[in-house]
C-alpha positions, 0 to 999 in steps of 0.5 A, a space after each residue: 876900300 882896299 888898295 888896288 894891286 898893280 896890273 900889267 895890261 895890254 894896250 887896249 885893256 887899260 881903257 876897259 878898267 872902269 868897267 870893273 865898277 859897272 857890272 859883274 861883282 863890282 861895287 856900284 854904290 848899291 845899298 847895304 846887302 840884306 841877310 839873303 843877299 838881295 842887293 848883292 844879287 842885284 849888283 852881281 847879276 845886273 848885266 847877266 840878262 841881255 849882256 851884249 857880246 863884243 863885235 870884234 877883238 883887235 890888238 891881241 897877240 893871237 888870231 881869233 875866229 868865231 866858231 858859233 853863237 849861243 843863247 846865254 852860254 855858260 861852259 865849254 866841255 871838250 870831248 876826246 874826238 876834238 868836238 865840244 859840248 856847250 851849255 846854255 843857261 836856260 837848260 839846253 846842251 849843244 854839240 858843236 862839230 869842229 872845225 866846221 862849227 855845225 851845232 845840234 841840240 842834245 836832248 835829255 838835259 836836266 830841268 833847271 831853275 833858271 833866273 839870276 845866276 841860275 840855270 844849266 852850268 858846267 859840263 865835263 866828260 868822264 876821264 874815260 869818256 871814250 870807253 863809257 860815254 859818261 858826261 857830268 852836268 851841273 845846274 841850279 835845281 828847284 826844290 823844298 826850301 828854294 834852289 841849290 846846285 846839283 850835278 847829274 851824271 848821264 851817258 851821252 849817245 852821240 848817234 841818238 843826240 841824247 843824254 840817257 840813264 841820267 841820275 843826280 849824284 850830288 846836291 848842294 845842302 840845304 836849298 835856300 832862297 835867292 838866285 846867286 853864288 851857285 859856283 858849281 864848276 866841276 873838274 876831274 883830277 889825274 886819279 879820276 876824282 870828281 871835284 865840285 866848287 860850291 858857292 855860298 849862295 849869298 848867305 855868308 855864314 854857311 861858308 863856315 858851317 860844316 853842316 852845309 855844303 855851301 862855300 866849299 870845295 868838294 871831292 867825290 868819287 866819280 859816282 858821287 860817293 865820298 872817298 874815305 880819305 877826305 880830310 873830314 871823312 867820318 865827321 858827318 854826311 856833308 862834312 865828309 864831302 869837304 876838301 876846303 871851306 871859307 869860299 864865296 863864289 868859286 867859278 873857276 877850278 883847274 889842276 896845274 901840271 903838278 896835279 894841284 887844285 887852284 880856284 878863282 872866285 869872286 870877292 864882294 866889293 873888291 877882293 877877287 881871288 886866285 887860290 891854291 886849294 889845300 887839303 882841309 884849309 879854311 880860306 876865311 870867308 865871310 870872316 876875312 876878305 880883301 874886299 868890302 861889303 857892298 854897303 861900304 862896311 870893311 871886312 878884315 883882310 886876310 893879313 889880320 887872321 893868319 889862321 886862314 889861308 891867304 889868296 895867291 892873288 887878289 884883284 881890286 878893282 875886280 875882274 869878276 873871274 868866271 873860269 880858270 884853266 892851265 895851258 899845256 898845249 904846243 901852239 903857245 909854248 911860251 905860255 906852258 904852265 900859265 893859268 888863264 882866267 876869264 873876266 866878266 866885268 873886266 871883259 878880259 882874259 887874264 894870264 897868270 904865271 905860277 911859281 911854286 905856291 906864288 902867282 902873279 898876273 903878267 898880262 891882261 887881254 881886252 876881249 871886247 866882251 864878258 868872258 864866261 869860260 875859257 878852255 884849251 882844245 885838243 888842238 892846243 888852241 885857246 877857246 873862250 865863250 862870251 856871256 849873254 845872248 848871242 855869245 860866241 865860241 871863239 878860237 884863239 891861235 897864234 897870230 902869223 907874222 
């Protein structure tokens, strides 16, 4: 096992560190993972079904208020009017009116391949949503060969409470067996380009295969077509989509104030990562990692192969990073430009300072439950959503006094 990095923790967080070995993607003495990731899938999803959200959040530097509860929520997508969309893994999209917390279901969500880590995933409005009403949904999709991630684009009719004119604009290639490592976070950059994180589906080698979209960061036009200035444009239908490769399970993607893309991704047994994602770069998985295989076999560190990009931060013990955002609001001015990462097994919210291409964890907030997503609301508050049945959408604001 690789040595642990030093951590800066809030008062309650230290008592939760042992949890990083008990669920999420932590090593737990499991037998050797098979070629299809079967044991690995079990280790990483054992707490997904029936996970219990925390009952209270105490000892934090902010006030918290629960807005609403959901059944296995996965993503937070704020609309320009300040209201929010929430996805639930079983294939349900919900609209929440803020600040009151009134919840209604939106019809027309895509049919999903539910199970393990699969189901309805991310939700993001188009950058011009106020003009075109378009939203994007990612999800696990059944098909020939098994399952794979997909992204649908649809028009949200709020008056009718329905998605309309839906069309699939991207599919992970190829579909394979298993229910893990879809990735499928989505984001837009300042130019309106669509970015998708595509996990390795626990198949390892496809992360280095340019004929597979697994284990990659992808850059597309907003209609799903491929930009002609992508780094591998003209090198094949799949390769043309690729911005970077050698990723494992990138569950968080976000742009900083400079417009640079970062991702957070789960390592194997150890070695969770925060990466500055560079054009055409190879991040090395499964050839290198700062974690080990689940059966204890070592994986060479990034330091042994300088041709691969190194993470800005690695975590051992793991935090099981589920999500990523950069803060730009006014409620917490001292945190402007900081990254926030949701932790599943760590049951934490991790604050990271960025300095050029370097990053360091500076604080860890013990949230008392597995954090599936974190987002900044139009009001400048932080919003987190808990994993599992009964997961709460929680608003975080400065604590008075």
